[in-house]
N, C-alpha and C positions, 0 to 999 in steps of 0.2 A: 232204112236207118235215117233218123232226123239229123239235121245239121246242128252243130254246136251253136248255142246262143250266149252271147256275151252282153251283160248289162254294166254299163259304166254309170257310176253315181258320181256326178260332178258336185263337189262341196265348196267350190270357190264362190265367194260373195262378189267377186269383181268380173264384171262382164267384159270379154274380149281381153282378159289378162293373160298372165303366163300359164297358169293351169289350163285355161281354155285352148291356148295355142298348142301346149303339149298334147292335150287330149285329141285335138283335131288331127294332128300328125299321127298319134297312136292308132286312132280309129281308121285313118286312111290306110295304114299298114294292115290292119285286121281285115278291112273290107277287100283289099287287094288279094287276100288269101281265100276270099269267097265265104267268109264266115259271116253270120248274122250278128250285127252289133247295134245296140240301142243305147241312147244316152238319156239319163234323167238328170236334169239341171235342177238341183235342189233349191236354188235361189228363185226359181219360177213357180215353186210348188208350196201348198200350204201343208205343213206338217206340225201338228201340235206337239208340245213337250209331253213326254210320258209322265203320268201322275202316280205311278205305282199302285194302281187300284187292283192289279192282278186279274182283271176281268178276263184277260187273254188266257189265263190259266183255268179259271173256274168255267168259262163259257166258250173258250176257244175262239173268241172274237175281241177285238179291241173296243174300248170305250168310245174312241173317236172315229167318226166317219169323215175322214179328210183325204188328201191325196196319197197318204200312206197306204190306204186300202188297195189302190191300184198298184202302187209300188210294190207291196207285199206279194201281190200276184205276179208282178214282173220278176221279182226276186225268185219265187218258186219255180218259175218257167224257164229260168236261166241256168246254164251250166257253170259259167264262170262270172263271178262278180268283180268289178274293178272299183275299188274305193280310191277316189282322187280328191285330194284336198291340200291346199297350202298349209303350211305350219303358221298358226297364229298363236303367238305367246306360248311356245312349247307344246302345242297340241293342234288338233284338227280344228277347223272352224266350227262355230256354233251351229251352223247348218248341218254339217256332217255329224257332229255329236248328237244332235236331236234325232237325225235319222237313225244313227246306230243305237241310240237309246230305245227307239221304237222297235228295233230288231228283237228286243226283249220278248216279244211275242213268240219268237222261235226258240227261246231259251228253255221253256218248260218242256218236259219229257213228252207231254201231249202233242206239241207242235214241232219238236226238234227234227223228227224224221222228214219234215218238209224241206229242210235245207242241208241236213247233214249229208256229207259226201260231196258238196259243191267245192269248187276251187275258187280262189281269190287272187287277185293282183292288187298291190298297193302302189299308187303313184303319188309322190309328194313333191311339191315345189316349196322353196324356202329362201329367205333373204340371205341367211348365213352361207359363207363359202364352204364351210366344213359339214357338208350334207350328212356323211356318215356318222360323225359324232353327234350332231344336232338332232338326228333322227332316232337315236337310241331309245328314248323314253316312248316315242311315238310307235316305234316297231314293237316294243313290249306291250303297248296298249292294244294294237292290232292282234298280236298273238294271243293275248288272253281272251278277247272277246270272240275271235274266230274259233279258238279251241273250244270254248264253252258252247258253240253252236255246231261243232263237228265239221268246220270248214277248213280246208287245207290251204294255206298260203303258198302260192307258186313263186312269187318273187316280190322284192321291194325295189322300186325304181325312184331314186331321189335326184332332183335337180336343184342344185344350190346357187346362191348368188343371184337370185331373181327377186329383188325387193321391189323395184319400181314396176309400174304397170307394163311397160314396153321393153323390160330389161331382156326379154327373150329374143328381141330383134338382133342383139349383139351375140347371141349363142345359137347359131344355126346348127351346130353340132348337137345340141339337145334335141332340137326338132328331128334331126335325122336319127338320133338314138331312139326317140320315142316311136317313130315310124318303123324302125328296124325291130323294136320290141313287139309292135303290133303284128308285124309280118311273122316273127318268130312264134308268137302266141298262136296266131291264126295257122301257121304251118304245123305246129305241134298238135293242134286240136283237130286238124283235117286229116292227119296221118293215121 
C-alpha cells in the first residue's frame, strides 16, 4: 500500500510572510506523521493565464507548456491537495487564481477522472480579524470549483488579523494550530 501524498499549493506573493509561516508549521505537523508532503510555491513558477481555447478538451492537453505541465502531474499523483492563499481584496491572490483557472483542464469529462475523488484542505490568511465572516465568499468559490472537479473539501482553516508581513510573530497560537492541523491530517490519512 502506498503512502498518502499531499501537495501544498502556496499562492502567497509575499516570501517569508504569514502564509509561508503557517504552511511551514502545517507541513511540519504532516511530516511528523510520516506522510509525504510537497509544496509548490506558485510565485516561483511560470504559469500562463488560461486563454479559454479548450484545447484541453479537444486534444486532452493544454495549449501552454509551462510549469503547469509538471504541476498537473503532481496534482494527479497526489491524494490530498492543499490550497493556501492569503485573501487579497476579497479573493485568493492572482497567483492562486491563475493556477485554479488552469485546473480547468480537469473540468472536462475527458479529464475529470484524473482528479475526481481527491480530497482538499483550504488554508487562508487574511488581514481582517473576523476570519469566518470575511472568508464566506472565498469558501463558496472553493466549494464551487472543487465540486465541479469532484474533489471533496475536508476543512477550511482561516487565520485572521495577519495584515503585516511579520504579524504571525505575535500569534504563536496560529502556528501551533497549523502544526496540529497538519498532525491531524497526517494521522487521519495514515489510519
